[in-house]
C-alpha positions in Angstrom: 12.1 4.9 6.1 13.1 5.6 9.6 13.0 4.1 13.0 10.5 5.5 15.4 10.6 5.7 19.2 8.4 3.0 20.8 6.4 4.6 23.6 6.6 2.7 26.9 4.0 2.4 29.7 2.9 4.7 31.3 3.0 7.1 28.3 -0.5 8.6 28.1 -0.7 8.1 24.3 -1.0 4.4 25.0 -4.3 4.8 26.9 -5.9 7.2 24.4 -8.4 5.9 21.8 -6.9 6.4 18.3 -8.5 8.5 15.6 -9.8 7.0 12.4 -7.9 7.4 9.2 -9.8 9.4 6.6 -7.8 8.1 3.7 -4.6 6.1 3.1 -2.4 8.7 1.6 1.4 9.1 1.3 1.6 10.3 4.9 -0.2 7.2 6.2 1.9 4.9 3.9 5.1 6.5 5.2 3.8 5.9 8.8 3.1 2.2 7.9 6.6 1.8 6.4 8.3 3.5 9.4 6.2 1.4 11.8 7.2 -1.8 9.9 10.9 -0.9 10.0 10.6 -0.1 13.8 8.7 -3.4 14.4 11.4 -5.5 12.6 14.3 -3.7 14.3 12.6 -4.4 17.7 12.0 -8.0 16.9 8.2 -7.6 17.3 5.4 -9.2 15.4 3.1 -6.2 15.5 3.0 -2.5 16.1 0.1 0.0 16.4 0.5 3.7 15.7 -0.2 4.8 19.3 2.9 2.8 20.3 5.0 5.3 18.2 3.2 8.3 19.5 0.7 8.7 16.6 -3.0 8.5 17.7 -4.2 7.1 14.4 -5.9 3.7 13.7 -3.0 2.1 11.9 -1.4 -1.3 12.6 1.4 -3.4 11.1 1.7 -7.2 11.7 4.1 -9.9 10.5 4.0 -13.2 12.2 6.3 -15.0 9.8 9.4 -16.7 11.3 12.3 -14.2 11.8 14.5 -16.0 9.3 11.7 -15.9 6.6 10.7 -12.3 6.9 9.7 -10.9 3.5 8.0 -7.7 2.9 5.2 -9.5 1.1 4.2 -11.1 4.4 3.8 -7.7 6.1 0.2 -6.7 6.8 -0.4 -3.0 7.1 -3.9 -1.8 7.8 -5.9 1.4 8.6 -9.1 1.4 10.5 -9.2 -2.3 11.2 -12.3 -3.7 13.0 -13.5 -7.1 13.9 -16.7 -7.9 12.1 -17.0 -11.6 13.2 -15.3 -13.7 15.8 -15.6 -17.3 17.0 -13.9 -19.7 19.4 -11.7 -18.9 22.3 -8.0 -19.3 22.9 -5.5 -18.3 25.6 -2.1 -17.2 24.7 0.8 -15.6 26.7 1.4 -12.2 25.1 4.2 -9.7 25.4 4.3 -6.1 24.2 7.0 -3.8 23.0 5.4 -1.0 25.1 5.6 -3.1 28.2 9.2 -4.4 28.4 9.6 -7.5 30.6 5.8 -8.0 31.0 3.8 -10.9 29.7 0.3 -12.0 30.5 -2.0 -14.8 29.4 -4.9 -13.2 27.4 -8.1 -15.0 26.3 -9.2 -13.9 22.8 -11.4 -15.2 20.0 -9.5 -17.9 18.1 -10.8 -16.9 14.7 -11.7 -13.5 13.5 -12.8 -11.7 10.4 -11.8 -8.0 10.1 -12.5 -5.2 7.7 -9.9 -2.5 7.1 -8.2 -0.4 4.4 -5.0 -1.8 3.1 -1.8 0.1 2.2 -3.3 1.2 -1.1 -6.5 2.5 0.6 -8.6 -0.4 -0.7 -11.3 -1.8 1.5 -10.4 -5.4 2.5 -12.0 -8.2 4.4 -9.5 -10.6 6.0 -9.9 -13.9 8.0 -7.3 -14.9 10.6 -6.7 -17.6 13.1 -3.9 -18.8 15.3 -1.0 -16.4 16.1 -2.1 -14.0 13.3 -5.6 -13.6 14.9 -3.9 -13.0 18.3 -1.5 -10.4 16.9 -4.2 -8.5 15.0 -6.4 -8.4 18.1 -3.5 -7.3 20.3 -2.7 -4.4 17.9 -6.3 -3.4 17.6 -6.5 -3.3 21.4 -3.8 -0.6 21.2 -6.1 1.5 19.0 -8.7 1.4 21.8 -6.2 2.4 24.5 -6.2 -1.1 25.9 -2.9 -2.8 26.9 -2.3 -6.5 27.8 -1.7 -5.0 31.3 -5.5 -4.3 31.3 -6.2 -8.0 30.7 -3.9 -9.1 33.7 -5.0 -9.8 37.2 -5.1 -6.8 39.6 -2.1 -8.2 41.5 0.1 -8.7 38.4 -0.9 -5.3 37.1 -0.1 -3.5 40.3 3.2 -5.4 40.7 4.3 -4.2 37.2 3.2 -0.6 37.9 5.3 -0.6 41.1 8.3 -2.0 39.2 8.0 0.7 36.5 7.8 3.4 39.2 10.8 2.0 41.0 12.8 2.0 37.7 11.8 5.6 36.9 13.0 6.7 40.4 16.3 4.8 39.9 16.9 6.4 36.5 16.5 10.0 37.8 
């Protein structure tokens, strides 16, 4: 396994719709493993392939408490899609690709998704609470949607200006 570079806004790969995975093979499993290692090293609870520069519909999520992380609690999925949702919940979200930015996002509070697991099997999964939020956040990345897109225009523009200012300062 190896650590991957997490792409930061405004990297164009983050706004591109990811391509479906034809089959979960050794290459996709290695991507899932590397993404998981990168997510854990970055103290994140989820990561989508576009965040590491790979425009594939692959996500990893682990919402277990940091002191209880076990590989068995890792969820690695290809081609996830919501097939049912209900309720509504607001949650303040952050993102590894948007350092220093958080935004309250309203999402369904309970979801059912279909996907392929690490072994390429079709799975149906129900989730609620923080797991539902994390899964939806990562699936947004597969559509080229960031939490920045859920924020108010004012908050979004303020963050964009801050990023531009940092880029100029780093030159």
